[in-house]
TORLUMFI-637485 format. One record per residue: residue number from 1; x, y, z of N, C-alpha, C in turn. Coordinates in steps of 0.05 Angstrom, whole numbers. Example, Ala and Ser with C-alpha at 12.3 -4.5 7.8 and 13.67 -1.06 7.14 Angstrom:
BEGIN
resi; n.X; n.Y; n.Z; ca.X; ca.Y; ca.Z; c.X; c.Y; c.Z
1; 264; -114; 156; 246; -90; 156; 264; -66; 156 $
2; 257; -45; 142; 273; -21; 143; 258; 1; 157 $
END
This chain:
BEGIN
resi; n.X; n.Y; n.Z; ca.X; ca.Y; ca.Z; c.X; c.Y; c.Z
1; -308; 136; 1270; -293; 137; 1245; -284; 166; 1241 $
2; -259; 169; 1235; -247; 196; 1232; -252; 206; 1204 $
3; -260; 231; 1202; -265; 243; 1176; -239; 253; 1164 $
4; -237; 253; 1137; -213; 262; 1124; -212; 293; 1125 $
5; -189; 303; 1131; -187; 332; 1131; -180; 342; 1103 $
6; -180; 367; 1099; -176; 379; 1073; -149; 374; 1061 $
7; -128; 373; 1077; -101; 370; 1066; -96; 343; 1054 $
8; -103; 321; 1068; -99; 295; 1055; -115; 291; 1030 $
9; -139; 302; 1029; -156; 299; 1006; -143; 313; 982 $
10; -133; 337; 987; -120; 353; 966; -96; 338; 956 $
11; -80; 327; 974; -56; 312; 966; -63; 288; 949 $
12; -85; 275; 957; -94; 252; 942; -101; 259; 913 $
13; -117; 281; 910; -125; 289; 884; -102; 300; 867 $
14; -82; 312; 879; -58; 321; 865; -43; 297; 854 $
15; -39; 277; 872; -25; 252; 864; -40; 238; 842 $
16; -67; 237; 845; -83; 224; 824; -82; 239; 798 $
17; -82; 265; 799; -79; 282; 774; -52; 277; 760 $
18; -30; 276; 776; -4; 271; 765; -3; 244; 752 $
19; -14; 224; 766; -14; 197; 755; -30; 195; 729 $
20; -53; 208; 728; -69; 207; 703; -55; 222; 681 $
21; -42; 245; 687; -28; 260; 666; -5; 243; 655 $
22; 9; 229; 673; 31; 212; 664; 21; 189; 647 $
23; -1; 177; 656; -13; 155; 641; -22; 164; 613 $
24; -35; 187; 611; -44; 198; 586; -21; 205; 567 $
25; 0; 216; 578; 23; 223; 561; 37; 198; 550 $
26; 39; 177; 566; 51; 152; 556; 33; 140; 535 $
27; 7; 140; 539; -12; 129; 519; -10; 145; 494 $
28; -9; 171; 496; -7; 189; 472; 19; 184; 457 $
29; 41; 180; 471; 67; 174; 458; 65; 149; 441 $
30; 55; 128; 453; 53; 102; 438; 32; 103; 416 $
31; 11; 118; 420; -9; 121; 399; 3; 135; 374 $
32; 17; 157; 378; 28; 172; 355; 51; 157; 343 $
33; 66; 142; 359; 88; 126; 347; 76; 104; 330 $
34; 54; 91; 339; 41; 70; 324; 30; 81; 297 $
35; 17; 105; 298; 7; 117; 274; 29; 124; 254 $
36; 51; 133; 264; 74; 140; 247; 85; 115; 234 $
37; 86; 93; 248; 96; 68; 236; 76; 57; 216 $
38; 50; 61; 220; 31; 52; 201; 33; 68; 175 $
39; 38; 93; 177; 41; 110; 154; 66; 104; 139 $
40; 88; 100; 153; 114; 93; 141; 125; 68; 155 $
41; 115; 44; 148; 124; 20; 162; 154; 14; 159 $
42; 166; 23; 138; 195; 18; 134; 211; 44; 138 $
43; 199; 64; 148; 212; 90; 152; 207; 109; 130 $
44; 216; 133; 133; 214; 153; 112; 235; 148; 91 $
45; 231; 159; 67; 248; 153; 45; 277; 159; 51 $
46; 282; 182; 63; 310; 190; 70; 323; 171; 89 $
47; 308; 162; 109; 320; 143; 128; 325; 116; 115 $
48; 308; 108; 96; 313; 83; 82; 339; 85; 66 $
49; 342; 108; 51; 365; 112; 34; 391; 113; 51 $
50; 390; 124; 75; 413; 125; 92; 423; 98; 101 $
51; 406; 78; 100; 414; 51; 108; 431; 36; 87 $
52; 433; 47; 63; 449; 34; 43; 478; 34; 51 $
53; 491; 11; 49; 520; 8; 55; 535; 15; 29 $
54; 559; 24; 33; 576; 31; 10; 587; 6; -4 $
55; 582; 4; -30; 591; -17; -47; 602; -4; -72 $
56; 625; -14; -81; 637; -2; -106; 620; -10; -130 $
57; 603; 10; -139; 584; 4; -161; 598; -3; -187 $
58; 621; 10; -192; 635; 3; -217; 645; -25; -217 $
59; 655; -34; -195; 665; -62; -193; 642; -82; -194 $
60; 619; -75; -181; 596; -92; -183; 587; -96; -212 $
61; 586; -73; -226; 578; -75; -255; 598; -91; -271 $
62; 624; -87; -266; 645; -101; -280; 642; -131; -276 $
63; 638; -139; -251; 636; -168; -245; 610; -180; -256 $
64; 588; -165; -253; 562; -175; -262; 561; -177; -292 $
65; 571; -157; -306; 569; -157; -336; 589; -177; -348 $
66; 607; -188; -332; 624; -210; -341; 608; -236; -343 $
67; 587; -238; -327; 570; -262; -327; 544; -259; -342 $
68; 532; -235; -341; 506; -230; -354; 508; -206; -373 $
69; 488; -203; -390; 486; -178; -406; 468; -158; -391 $
70; 464; -135; -402; 449; -114; -389; 420; -121; -384 $
71; 409; -140; -399; 381; -148; -396; 379; -170; -374 $
72; 401; -181; -366; 400; -201; -345; 403; -229; -355 $
73; 406; -233; -382; 410; -259; -393; 439; -267; -391 $
74; 443; -293; -390; 471; -303; -389; 486; -292; -413 $
75; 509; -282; -409; 525; -270; -430; 532; -291; -451 $
76; 527; -285; -476; 533; -305; -497; 558; -296; -514 $
77; 570; -274; -506; 593; -264; -521; 617; -283; -519 $
78; 621; -293; -496; 643; -311; -492; 635; -336; -476 $
79; 648; -357; -482; 643; -382; -466; 655; -379; -439 $
80; 678; -368; -437; 693; -366; -412; 690; -338; -401 $
81; 692; -336; -375; 691; -310; -362; 717; -295; -366 $
82; 716; -269; -371; 740; -253; -374; 754; -249; -347 $
83; 739; -249; -326; 751; -245; -299; 758; -271; -287 $
84; 782; -272; -276; 791; -295; -260; 779; -293; -232 $
85; 770; -315; -221; 759; -314; -194; 776; -300; -173 $
86; 802; -302; -177; 820; -288; -158; 818; -258; -161 $
87; 809; -248; -184; 805; -219; -187; 780; -209; -174 $
88; 760; -226; -174; 733; -218; -164; 734; -212; -134 $
89; 748; -229; -118; 749; -225; -89; 758; -197; -81 $
90; 781; -187; -91; 789; -160; -83; 771; -138; -95 $
91; 760; -143; -119; 743; -123; -132; 717; -118; -115 $
92; 706; -139; -104; 682; -136; -89; 687; -128; -60 $
93; 711; -132; -51; 718; -125; -23; 716; -148; -4 $
94; 720; -172; -15; 719; -197; 1; 692; -202; 13 $
95; 692; -216; 35; 667; -223; 49; 653; -199; 59 $
96; 668; -178; 67; 655; -154; 77; 638; -140; 55 $
97; 649; -141; 30; 634; -129; 8; 609; -145; 1 $
98; 611; -172; 3; 587; -188; -2; 566; -184; 20 $
99; 575; -181; 45; 556; -177; 67; 543; -149; 64 $
100; 558; -129; 54; 546; -103; 50; 524; -105; 28 $
101; 530; -120; 7; 510; -124; -14; 485; -138; -3 $
102; 490; -157; 14; 468; -172; 26; 450; -153; 43 $
103; 463; -136; 59; 447; -116; 74; 432; -97; 56 $
104; 444; -89; 34; 432; -70; 16; 407; -82; 2 $
105; 406; -109; 0; 383; -122; -12; 358; -115; 3 $
106; 359; -116; 29; 336; -109; 46; 328; -80; 41 $
107; 347; -63; 38; 341; -34; 33; 328; -31; 6 $
108; 337; -45; -14; 325; -43; -41; 296; -52; -40 $
109; 290; -73; -25; 263; -83; -22; 246; -61; -8 $
110; 257; -49; 12; 243; -28; 27; 238; -3; 9 $
111; 257; 3; -8; 253; 26; -27; 230; 21; -46 $
112; 228; -3; -56; 206; -10; -74; 180; -12; -59 $
113; 180; -23; -34; 156; -24; -18; 146; 4; -12 $
114; 164; 23; -8; 157; 51; -3; 141; 62; -27 $
115; 150; 55; -51; 136; 64; -75; 109; 50; -78 $
116; 108; 26; -69; 84; 10; -72; 60; 22; -58 $
117; 65; 38; -37; 43; 51; -23; 27; 69; -41 $
118; 39; 81; -61; 26; 100; -79; 23; 88; -107 $
119; 39; 68; -113; 39; 56; -140; 36; 26; -137 $
120; 11; 16; -136; 6; -12; -131; 19; -31; -152 $
121; 25; -20; -175; 37; -36; -196; 65; -45; -189 $
122; 76; -35; -167; 103; -43; -158; 103; -69; -142 $
123; 80; -79; -136; 78; -104; -120; 94; -127; -133 $
124; 91; -133; -159; 106; -155; -170; 137; -150; -169 $
125; 144; -125; -171; 173; -118; -169; 183; -123; -141 $
126; 166; -115; -121; 174; -120; -93; 177; -150; -88 $
127; 159; -166; -98; 161; -195; -93; 185; -207; -107 $
128; 191; -198; -131; 214; -208; -145; 240; -200; -131 $
129; 241; -175; -121; 265; -167; -106; 268; -183; -80 $
130; 246; -190; -67; 248; -207; -43; 260; -234; -50 $
131; 251; -245; -72; 262; -271; -81; 292; -268; -87 $
132; 299; -247; -101; 327; -242; -107; 344; -238; -82 $
133; 333; -224; -62; 347; -220; -37; 352; -246; -23 $
134; 332; -264; -24; 336; -290; -11; 357; -307; -26 $
135; 357; -304; -52; 377; -318; -68; 406; -308; -61 $
136; 409; -282; -58; 435; -271; -51; 442; -280; -22 $
137; 423; -280; -4; 428; -289; 23; 437; -319; 22 $
138; 425; -335; 6; 432; -363; 3; 461; -365; -7 $
139; 468; -350; -28; 495; -351; -39; 516; -343; -18 $
140; 510; -321; -4; 529; -311; 16; 532; -330; 39 $
141; 510; -343; 47; 512; -363; 69; 528; -387; 61 $
142; 526; -395; 35; 543; -417; 25; 573; -409; 26 $
143; 578; -384; 19; 606; -375; 19; 617; -373; 47 $
144; 600; -364; 66; 609; -363; 94; 615; -391; 105 $
145; 598; -410; 97; 602; -438; 106; 627; -449; 93 $
146; 632; -442; 68; 656; -452; 54; 681; -439; 66 $
147; 678; -414; 75; 701; -401; 87; 709; -415; 113 $
148; 689; -423; 129; 695; -436; 154; 707; -464; 150 $
149; 700; -477; 128; 710; -504; 123; 735; -505; 106 $
150; 744; -481; 97; 768; -479; 81; 764; -486; 51 $
151; 739; -485; 42; 733; -492; 14; 724; -467; -2 $
152; 731; -444; 8; 722; -419; -5; 732; -416; -34 $
153; 757; -424; -38; 768; -421; -65; 753; -437; -86 $
154; 744; -461; -78; 730; -478; -97; 701; -468; -103 $
155; 688; -457; -83; 660; -449; -86; 656; -420; -93 $
156; 677; -404; -90; 674; -375; -94; 665; -368; -122 $
157; 676; -379; -143; 668; -371; -170; 638; -376; -175 $
158; 628; -398; -165; 599; -404; -171; 580; -386; -156 $
159; 585; -382; -130; 566; -368; -114; 570; -337; -114 $
160; 594; -328; -113; 599; -299; -110; 591; -284; -135 $
161; 599; -293; -158; 593; -278; -183; 563; -279; -188 $
162; 549; -300; -182; 520; -301; -185; 506; -282; -166 $
163; 516; -281; -141; 504; -262; -122; 508; -234; -131 $
164; 532; -228; -141; 538; -200; -150; 521; -193; -174 $
165; 517; -212; -192; 501; -207; -216; 472; -202; -209 $
166; 462; -218; -190; 434; -214; -181; 431; -187; -167 $
167; 450; -180; -151; 449; -153; -138; 450; -131; -158 $
168; 466; -134; -178; 467; -113; -200; 440; -111; -213 $
169; 427; -133; -219; 401; -132; -232; 380; -120; -214 $
170; 382; -125; -188; 364; -113; -169; 367; -82; -169 $
171; 391; -73; -169; 395; -43; -169; 384; -31; -195 $
172; 388; -45; -217; 378; -34; -243; 347; -34; -242 $
173; 335; -54; -230; 306; -56; -229; 295; -33; -212 $
174; 307; -27; -189; 298; -5; -172; 301; 21; -186 $
175; 324; 26; -198; 329; 51; -212; 309; 54; -235 $
176; 303; 32; -249; 284; 34; -272; 256; 41; -262 $
177; 248; 29; -239; 222; 35; -228; 219; 64; -221 $
178; 240; 75; -207; 239; 103; -199; 240; 121; -223 $
179; 255; 113; -244; 257; 130; -268; 230; 129; -284 $
180; 219; 105; -288; 194; 103; -303; 171; 117; -289 $
181; 171; 115; -263; 149; 128; -247; 153; 157; -243 $
182; 176; 168; -252; 183; 196; -249; 180; 203; -219 $
183; 191; 186; -202; 188; 189; -173; 208; 208; -161 $
184; 200; 223; -141; 220; 240; -128; 241; 224; -115 $
185; 265; 234; -115; 288; 220; -102; 303; 203; -122 $
186; 295; 203; -147; 310; 187; -167; 339; 195; -169 $
187; 344; 221; -169; 372; 231; -172; 389; 222; -149 $
188; 378; 224; -124; 393; 214; -101; 397; 184; -102 $
189; 377; 170; -110; 379; 141; -112; 399; 133; -133 $
190; 400; 147; -156; 419; 141; -177; 447; 147; -167 $
191; 450; 168; -151; 477; 174; -140; 486; 152; -122 $
192; 468; 140; -106; 475; 119; -88; 479; 92; -101 $
193; 463; 86; -121; 464; 59; -134; 479; 60; -160 $
194; 482; 83; -172; 497; 87; -196; 485; 75; -220 $
END
């Protein structure tokens, strides 16, 4: 049996050392990434806020307050809506505007969940916003289906204005939570949500 000489043994240990260093660096990367995600499961506050899509806040308020009052109750001032359904479509930006609102709903839930880590009293608000987000998702999916079948004009007044009103109330709820809690970032959030 031939004995190993010094050069092959050294090469083996160098290769083994490189392999172990590579293995440890990969394990360390995934460990720290996992810890970061546990600390901020939905991302840091700034990254969550950057995910908000642009929606015309003034038009959202105009459309929503035509259906509801500021407290969220059905408006009792008039029996009929002041806005014609044909006016609502361009004010919100069509289907693209509704889809932007739908994406923003997930961001609003994440913003409240972020607060919930330090303020457990936000849990009921988070759950209510999740329900509201699902309601908006349902309304938008009905509108998408109606658009493909050519029945959008008939269903638009029922689903779109309700979705917009629910989104408006969600934004007010998030702003109110940040304001009442005197939470950092309220000014930035108010600038984004109006």
